[in-house]
C-alpha positions in Angstrom: 0.0 0.0 0.1 1.2 3.5 -1.0 1.7 6.1 1.8 -0.6 8.3 -0.2 -3.4 5.8 0.1 -3.3 6.0 4.0 -3.8 9.6 3.8 -6.9 9.5 1.5 -10.1 10.1 3.0 -13.2 7.8 2.4 -16.5 9.7 1.3 -17.9 9.1 4.8 -14.8 10.7 6.3 -14.8 13.7 3.9 -18.6 14.2 4.8 -17.8 14.3 8.6 -14.8 16.5 8.1 -16.9 19.1 6.0 -19.8 19.0 8.6 -17.1 19.5 11.4 -15.5 22.4 9.7 -18.8 24.1 9.1 -19.9 23.5 12.6 -16.5 25.0 13.8 -17.2 28.1 11.7 -20.8 28.6 12.9 -19.3 28.1 16.6 -16.7 30.9 15.8 -19.5 33.0 14.6 -21.3 32.5 18.0 -18.1 33.6 19.9 -17.7 36.4 17.6 -21.3 37.5 18.3 -20.8 37.5 22.0 -17.7 39.5 21.8 -19.6 42.2 19.8 -22.1 42.5 22.5 -19.5 42.8 25.3 -17.7 45.4 23.3 -20.7 47.4 22.3 -21.5 50.6 24.2 -25.2 50.5 22.9 -27.1 47.2 22.6 -29.7 49.0 20.4 -27.1 49.1 17.7 -26.7 45.4 17.4 -30.1 44.3 18.7 -32.0 44.9 15.3 -32.9 42.1 13.2 -30.2 42.7 10.6 -27.9 41.4 13.4 -30.0 39.0 15.1 -32.0 37.5 12.1 -35.2 37.8 14.1 -33.7 35.3 16.8 -34.0 37.8 19.6 -37.5 37.7 20.9 -39.1 40.8 22.6 -42.3 41.4 24.6 -43.7 43.2 21.5 -47.4 41.7 21.1 -47.5 39.9 17.8 -49.7 37.3 16.1 -48.3 33.9 16.0 -48.2 34.3 12.1 -45.9 37.3 12.5 -43.7 35.3 15.0 -43.7 32.4 12.5 -42.6 34.6 9.6 -39.9 36.1 11.6 -38.4 32.8 12.3 -38.9 31.2 8.7 -38.0 34.0 6.4 -34.2 34.5 7.5 -33.7 30.7 7.5 -35.4 30.4 4.1 -33.5 33.3 2.6 -30.2 31.6 3.7 -31.2 28.4 2.2 -32.1 29.9 -1.1 -28.8 31.8 -1.1 -27.0 28.6 -0.5 -29.0 26.9 -3.4 -28.0 29.6 -5.9 -24.4 29.7 -4.7 -24.2 25.8 -5.6 -24.6 26.8 -9.2 -21.5 29.2 -9.0 -17.8 28.0 -9.2 -17.2 30.8 -6.8 -20.1 30.3 -4.5 -18.2 28.7 -1.6 -17.2 31.9 0.1 -20.7 33.6 0.2 -22.0 30.2 1.6 -19.3 30.1 4.4 -20.2 33.8 5.1 -23.9 32.8 5.6 -22.8 30.2 8.1 -20.7 32.6 10.2 -23.3 35.3 9.9 -25.9 32.8 11.5 -23.5 32.0 14.1 -22.9 35.7 15.0 -26.7 36.3 15.2 -27.1 33.5 17.6 -24.2 34.7 19.8 -25.6 38.2 19.9 -29.0 37.1 20.8 -27.8 34.7 23.4 -25.6 37.5 25.0 -28.4 40.1 25.0 -30.8 37.7 26.6 -28.3 37.2 29.4 -27.3 40.8 29.8 -31.0 42.1 30.0 -32.5 39.3 32.0 -29.7 37.9 34.1 -30.5 34.3 35.4 -33.9 34.3 34.0 -32.0 35.1 30.4 -30.5 31.6 30.8 -34.0 30.0 30.8 -35.0 32.1 27.9 -31.9 31.0 26.0 -32.7 27.4 27.0 -36.4 27.4 26.1 -36.6 30.1 23.4 -33.4 30.1 21.6 -31.4 26.9 21.9 -34.0 24.5 20.4 -34.6 26.6 17.2 -30.9 27.7 16.9 -29.7 24.1 17.2 -32.2 22.8 14.6 -31.5 25.9 12.2 -27.7 25.2 12.6 -28.1 21.7 11.5 -30.3 22.6 8.5 -28.1 25.7 7.4 -24.8 23.3 8.0 -26.3 20.6 5.7 -27.4 23.1 3.2 -23.9 24.7 3.1 -22.3 21.4 2.7 -24.4 20.4 -0.3 -23.9 23.8 -1.8 -20.2 23.8 -1.7 -20.1 20.2 -2.9 -22.3 21.2 -5.9 -20.2 24.4 -6.5 -17.0 22.3 -6.5 -18.3 20.7 -9.6 -18.4 23.9 -11.4 -15.0 24.8 -10.0 -13.4 21.6 -11.4 -14.9 22.1 -14.6 -13.7 25.5 -14.9 -10.2 24.2 -14.1 -10.7 21.2 -16.5 -10.3 18.7 -13.8 -11.8 15.4 -14.5 -14.7 14.3 -12.2 -16.1 10.8 -12.6 -19.6 10.6 -14.0 -21.2 8.6 -11.2 -19.9 11.2 -8.6 -21.8 13.9 -10.2 -24.9 14.8 -8.1 -27.6 15.7 -10.4 -29.5 19.0 -10.3 -32.7 17.2 -9.5 -31.4 15.6 -6.5 -29.6 18.8 -5.4 -32.8 20.6 -5.8 -34.8 18.1 -3.9 -32.4 18.1 -1.0 -33.0 21.8 -0.6 -36.8 21.3 -0.7 -36.5 18.8 2.1 -34.4 21.4 4.1 -37.0 24.0 3.5 -39.7 21.8 4.5 -37.7 21.1 7.7 -37.4 24.8 8.2 -41.2 25.3 8.0 -41.7 22.7 10.8 -38.8 24.1 12.9 -40.2 27.7 12.6 -43.7 26.5 13.5 -42.5 24.8 16.7 -40.4 27.9 17.4 -43.4 30.3 16.9 -45.7 28.2 19.3 -42.9 28.2 21.9 -42.3 32.0 21.5 -46.0 32.7 21.5 -46.7 30.9 24.9 -43.3 31.7 26.6 -42.9 35.4 25.9 -44.9 36.6 28.7 -43.4 34.1 31.1 -39.6 34.5 30.4 -39.0 37.7 28.8 -40.4 40.0 31.6 -37.5 41.1 33.8 
């Protein structure tokens, strides 16, 4: 056996490695978001939806439909962006930025909950943030992996690299995977909206 054979990764190992790296990037985003809150002189500056992606819940009275759309839309937009990036040879950086951005939003949200509510903020994080943030992280990391893998095909084609035909993931399969991820996002957002609707008055009042 050649030495190079020992260093080759199997398909399963490559998938695990790519998932691990994407989760690491997401975790780095969470840390960066927490640091941003600690370094900020004005929480209002970074508590808007552009930074928190609507993960930060407030005591503002909203219908369950409004809560649902606030949870689903940022997730859906990111998935659609990942899907589009999959058709570009240079789509990987934008996909990775989307993953880091979601991590930053999660870190900002968790830190603001804790700063504003103290110990009660920990309960708010545990009940109103962690479940949806965890599920959406898995969904987006899976989407990012598929997007990067598909994008690599276009990159290999641009560089005239040979890729075995049987290893080509078809456009139909690629699309089906993202449809499944969108359906999972719909379900996750529905559960999150129910939790938010019933626990806002209990956990978000100081």
